[in-house]
N, C-alpha and C positions, 0 to 999 in steps of 0.2 A: 504494500500500500504506500509506504513512504517513498519507495523508489519510483512508483508510477504516478502518484497523485500529489506529491509535495514538492516544495522548492529546495529540499534538503540534499538531493542527490549531488554528489561531487563527481566531476568528470575526471578521467584518468589524467594524471599530471606527473611531473618528475618526482621520483621517490626521494626521500631524505638521503643525505650523504651516506649514512650507514643505515642498514635495515637488517632485521633477522629474517633470513630466507629459510623456508620450511620445505622439506621434501619427504616422501615416503619411500623407504628402501625395500618395500614388500613385506616387512615384518613389523616395523615401527617407524615413528616419525623422527626425523633428524633435523637439526637446526645449526645454522652457522651465521657469523657476521659477514655481511656482504657490503662492500663499498660500491655504490651503484653507478657512479660516473654519469649522473643526470639521466639514468634510465627511467623511462616512464612506466606507470603501472598503478594498480590499486592496492591499498594496504590498510591494516588495522593498527591503531595505536592503543597503548595501555596506560591507564591512570591508576596508580596504586600507592599504598603505604609501604615504604621500605621496611620499617620496624627497626628495633634496636639490636637485633641479633646479627649473626654473620651473614652478610649479603653477597650474592654472586654478582660480580661487576667486572667490566672490562678495564684492564689497566695496560700500561706500556709493556708489562712483562708477559701478558697472556693474549694480547691482541692478535698476534700471528697464529697462535694455536686456535683461537676462536674463529678465525677466518676459514680454517679447515673444518672444524667441527666443535660444537659446544657439547661436552659430555652430558648425556641425558641424566645420568645419576647425580650430576652436580646441580641440576636445575631445582630451585625451590618449588614448592607445590604451586604457588601462584603462577610462575612462569610456565610450568608444565601444563597447567590447566588452560592458560591463555593460548599456548601454542596449539593445543588440541582443538579448542573452540575456533580459533582462526582457520585451521585446516578444514574442519567440518562445515564451516560457513562458506567455503569455497575460495578462501584467500590463501596466498602463498607467502605473504610478507606481513610481519608485525614489527612495530617500533616500540622498543622498551628502553627507557632512558638510561638505566644503569648498565645496559649492554651495548647501546649504540653511541655512548659518549665515553671517551677514555677518562676515567674518573680521577686519575692521578696526574692529569695534564691540565693545568690552569688555562693554557692557550686553547686546547681543544674544547674544554668545557665552556669557555667564553664564547667561542664561535658557534658551537652547536646549540647552546642555550639561547642564543640570540635568534635562533631559527624556530623557536617554539611555536610562534604564531602560525607559521607556514605548515609545520608538521601536524599540528592538531586540526587546523582548519581544512587541510587537504585530505585528511584521512577519511576513507569511506565509512569507517565506524570506529568509535572509541569504546573499548571495554573498560568499565569502571569496577574494580574489585573493591566495592564500597564497604562491604561488611567485614573485610579483613584488616587486622591491625598491623600485619607484617607479611612479607613474602612467604613466610613459612606456613601461613594459615591456609593458603589456597583460595581459589575463587568460590568453591562450593563449601561454605562454612556450615557448621551445624546450626540449624535454626533454633532460636530460643523459644519460639512459640508457634502453635498452629495458626496459619493465616486465617483470620476471621474478617472477611470483607463486610462492609455495611449492607444493610437491606437495600436491594436495588430499586425499590419503589420509593423509599423515604430518604435514603442516604444516611440514616442514623447508625452510628457505629455500635450502639448498644443493642441493636437488633440483628441477630445473626442471619446470614444468608446461606441457604443450603447449596451444596455443590450439585451441579447438573450431572456430572460424571467423574469417575476417578479411574486412573490407569497406573499400572506399575511398569516402569521402564528400566532397561539396563543402562547403567552408566559405566564410566571407566573403572578398571581394576576389579571387575566382577561384582560391583555393588549395584544395588537397585534403589530406585527412588519412586515415591508416589506423587503423581500429578493430580491436582484437583482442578476441575473446570467449573467456573461460576458464570452467571449471566453478566453481560457487560453493564457497567454502571456509568452513566454519563450525566454529570451535573455541570451547568454553566456557572454556578455560583462560586465566587473566588473563596468564600469562607470555607466551603466544604473542601475545595482543592487543597488549601493550606492545612486544614485541620486533619486531613486524612493522609494522602500520599506524600506530600512534601515533608510533613513532620517526621515520617519514617526515614526518609532520605537524610534529613538533617541530623539524625541521631547516629548515623553510621560513621565509623572511624575516618573514612576517606574525606567526608565533608569537613572534618575538623582540620585537615591538612591544607596549609596555605597554598602550596604548589598546585593542588588539585582544583582550586577555584578558577584560575584562568584556563586550565585544561578543559573544564566543563563548559565554560562560556565559548571558547574557541571551537569546540567540536560541534559539528552539525548534527551528528546522530550518536547517541550513547546507549549502550546496553549495560544497565546498572545491576550488578549482583549485590543486593543488600543483605542485611542480616536475616531478615524474615521473608523476603520475597524479591522477585526481579522487577525491574522497571525498564520501559522503553521511553526514551526522551529524544525528541527531535525539535526542529524549529517550530513545528506546528501542533505538537500534541505531547501528552505524557500519559502512558498506559502503565498500569500496575498489574501484577500477576493475579490479584484478587478480583479483577474485572473493572477497576476504576479507569475512567477516561476523562482527561481534563487538559489543563495547560500548565506549563512550568513557570515558576517564579524566577528562574535564572534569566537575566537579561540577554537578549540576542545581540550579537555584534552589530547588526544593522541598527538596532534601537540605540545602542551606545553611541554610534557615530552620529546618528541624527541628533541626539541630545548634545553632543560635543559641538556640533556645527550650529546649534540653535542660538538665537540671540536672547533667549529667555534664561536668565540666571536661575530661576526656580526650576525650569525643566532640566537644566544641567545638574543642579543639586539633587534632583529626584532620580534621574536615570542616567546621568553621565559619569564622569571620572570620580567626583566626590562619592557617589553612591557605590561605585565599584570598590574604592579604597575602604570605605566604611565596612562593607561586607567582607572584603579580603582580610582586613586587619584583625578579625576575630579568629582567623585560622592560626594554627601552630606550625612553627618551623623547627627542624632539628638543629639548624644553624641560623642564628639570628642575622648573620651577615647576608643571608639570602633574601632579606626583606625587599630589596629592589629587584633583584633578578627574577624572583617568583612572580613579578608583575610585568616583566619585560615584554612578554608576548602581546599583552593587551596594549602596552605603550607603543609597540611597533605598529599595531593596527591603527591607533589614533593618529600617530605621527604621519603615516602614509596618507591619511585623509585630510588632516588639518595643516600639515607642514609647520606646526608650531615648535618653538624651541622647548627642550625638555631638560630639566636639571633636577636630579635626585627626587623625582616624583612630582615636581612642580611644573606646570605648563605656563609658558610666557603669555599665552593668549588669555589666561584666566589667573594671572599672578596673585592678585590680592585675595581672591576667593580661595585659592589653594593654600595660601599661607595662614589663613584663619581657621586652623584646626585645633582640636583639643582632645585630650584623652577621655575615653569612655570606658568605664570599668566593665569587666566581663561578668562579674558575679555581683548582684545587688541584693541587699537585705534591708530590713528596717534599721534605722539609726540605733546604734548601741554604744557609741562612744568611739574614741580614736585610739587605735592600737598601733604601736610601732612594729614593723617587720624586722626580721633579722637583716643586719647590714643597712637598715634604713637610716640615712644620714650618716653612715659610717660610724655609728656609735656602739655597734656590737650589742644592741639591746636584745633582751629576750623577745621572741616573736609575739608573745601574748602579754607583755608588760603594759599595764594600763597607766597612762600618764595623768596625774592629777593636774588641775588647772594651774595651781601655783608653780608646780614643777615645770610645766610648759612655759610659763612666763619667764622663769629663771633661765631656762635653756635658750630661749630666743633672745633674751636680753644679753646673755653672754655672747651669742653670735653677733649681735648688733655692735657691741663694744669691740669685738675682735675685728669686725669689718671696718669700723671707723678708724682703727689704728693702722690698717694696712692699705686701704683703698682711698685715693683722692682723685677721682675722675674730674675732668674739666667741666662736665655738665653740672657739677654741684655748685659752681659759682656763676651760673647763667643768670641773666637779669630777668627773673620771673616777676610777674605782677605781685603786688603786695599781698601777703598771706596765702598765695596759691601753693598748694602742695597736694600730694596724694594722701588720702586717709585710708588706711588699710585695717581691716578687722579680720582676724583669722577665724575661719569657720571649719569645723572638723566633720569628717564624714564617718558614718557608722556602716561602712561597707565591709562585707565579709571578704577578707583578703586571702582566703585560703586558695592556694594555687596561683596567685597573682603576684607578679614581680613588678613593683613600682620603682623602677630605676632605669636609667639609660644603660644600654649594653656596655660591657667593658671593652669589647672589640669596637673599633670604629665602623659605623654603618653608614651614616649620613650626617650632613651638617644639622645643627640643632633646629633650624627653621623648617626642616623637612619632617613630615609625619613618620618617615622611615627611621628616624633617630630614636624612636620610642618603641619598645617591644610591648605594645598594648593596643587594644582596640581604640580607634579614633573616630571622631565625627567632625563635621565642618559646620561653620556658623550659618544657621538657617536665617538668622536675622539679617545677615549680609545679603544672602541670596534672595530673600523675600522683598528686599528694597529694590524697586525698579531702577532707581538712579541714585545709588549711594554716593555721598559726598566724599570722594577720595582726596585726601589732603597730603598724601605721601607720593614721593616720586622715586622710582627705582633707577639708580644710576648705573648699576652693573649687577649681573648675577652669572656665576659660572661655577663649574665643578671640574675637578681633575679625576679622570676616569682611571680605574685600576686595570682595565683590560679593554679589548677591542669593542665589546658590547656597550654602546653608549646609553643603554637603558639599564645596565647592570651595576656592578659594584663601583663605588666611588671611593677615592682616597681622601678627598677634601672638597670643600665647597665654601663659597662666600657670597653674600648679597649685600650690596651697599645701597642704603636708603636715605633719602633726605626728607625729613619729616619733623613735626613737633615732638620734642622729647621732654616729658614731664619728670621732675626730679623725685628722688626717693623721699619717703615720709619721715616723720619723727618716730620715736619708739612706738610700735604698733599697739593698738588696743586689742583685747582678747575677748572672744565670745565663745559660747558652747552651744551644743544641740543644733548645729547647722550642718550643711553638706560640705563636702570636700572643696577646698579652694578658699577664697576670701572674697568679700565684697570690696571693691576698689572704687573709690570716689575721687574724682578730681575736684577738690573743694575750693571753689572760688566764691566767697561769701555773697557777692552781689548777683551771682548767676546760679544760685542753688535751685535744684528742681523743686516743683511744687510739693507740698506735703502729701504723703500718701502715694506718690509715684513709685513704681518699682525701680529700685536702684540697681547698681551695676553688678555684673557677674564676672568673675575671673576664674580661669581654669589653669591651675599650675600643671606643668607637664609631669612632674614627679612628686613634688612636695612643696609646701609653701617656702619660698625663698625671699627673705627680706634682709635688707632693703632691696627694692628693684625699681627700675625706671619703666615708664609707659611710653612706647613709641607709637604715636597716633597714626593709624592707617586711614581711617575715616574719622568723622566727628563722633562716632559712636563705637569704634573698634580700635583696639591697640594690641601690639605685641609687648609682652613683659620681658625685659632684658636686664642682664647684669654684666659688668665688666668681665672679660674672659681671663680666667686664671690658669687655663690649661696651656700646656706647652705646645700642643698640636695645632699648628697654623702654618699654612704655606704662603702667607702674605708677608711682605717685607717689613711691615709695621706690626708692632705688638698690640696696638690700641684697638683691639677688636672686642666684640660683645658676643654673648651667647643668649639664646632664647630660653626662658624658664616658664613661659605660659602665654595665655591669650585672654584679653578682656573684651567684653562687649556690653552694649546698652549703656554707654557713658552719657546718661541724660544730663543736660545742663551745659555740657561743653560746647555743643553746637551753637548755642546762643552767644556764649562768650567769644567763640571763634569769629563771629561776624564783626566784632568790634576790636579784636585784639591787634596789637602790633606784631604781626606774624613773624617778622624777622627776628624778634627777640626769642621766639620759641623754636625756630627751625635749627636742626642740627643734622650733620651727616654722620651716620654710623655704619659700620661694617659688622655684620653678624656672621659667625662661622659655626 
């Protein structure tokens, strides 16, 4: 049906540079690594979880051997299953990342990973081993429950639907399996779609893997082997084994490109790059340094369509929108107080040590005195209007931090102004996107990154952005509040331009933890980047007077009215953030 009636069918094209070629010698299937030389043909791609065990992979030491033959006994269960599925479906080639990329060659890895967009988009089919946590588990995992589809008349999951028929079939290794046949269930309602089929896919191990996110978007047709049932997903439909028929919530490449080319900031925020990054950032990576490479395929597709400059996840065509991101915690709970994590602020605190209010005040006060003794930036002596300053109130979040690391990675991943610099879910400012014509008062003088390899969408070694904008000085010793959410309220307090009583005041989102004192670099009259002087040694710029981002603030009510009458030159500064 998909081949004959949908727009999903991929035409024969050139095979990837390396592919796994499959043949049958009369008694069993054999496989080898084939360097194709731009040979054309149809192939299957694999999306899978490597797992933490011993993985079979191609290296500089075994590449020549694998070109002759990959020993069948060495294949993990997932690879063995996928090779057999590929052959039975009538294909002779399958692309498996760990076997088709030389894993101990940074040069080969950079070149081949840059081709991910082409590999998955041109594949006739992508097999997703969604229910498997590692390559040792195999595609055909033991099901945790009997499949109970919803009643085909009402769609209610708590009403069981009887199978029309059942059959016992022979599978590999002399095993048998029972197949159940149910009536087709087709509902147009999005609520049912999400509540039933999509929720099952979202719980599978592969969905939690960050690399798999772009693989699923780029692939035209997917055969998904979940924990409890199989799914068919293409550009036009989603079928599940229990008879459900609907649509997928995964964005199509065509929809992504339409949103990126749209003049509507709200449309791009909802369906474009910000939406992709938000969804992707919830995935997990074995190597945090892959935060940018695991999105390189989608970045390639957007670049081909928009021709916009790309720097560490930020598009020049939507610079300010892409810079206004903040951390969004994975696990949320009712407020229960603030608890330090292990290594939080490098104090070696106990993970569950509850800080009392007075204790917090003393620690921040000590930080403030230490900062005053060591840092004297030029901005502190700027000619600010009388009594103008940032008023900051610390608010603490009662978020369950189990399994969450609130710190920047120890390895360099990206400059601090990029969402990739934080190993945590992120979201972008809706208040900026919702404003049809935001008053941008900042000017970008330069933005650039230094690449670590040939892939311009992959690893970076360094990056910097130079912005000329209003820079508001740091506060006096902060006041403390409790029973609020993570971050702080930041107010640019100019007495004669205070917002009306009862108005919602400002929101600030620190990237890792509250960092005080900090400066507010105004991007619009209602949005700011929070920055501090750079104390890190890592900088590829000739001058050491750089800054680092520590957060983002929005809804700065009152400042817009002041800005209409201010002597703007007194506020404008040029800063470089790394």
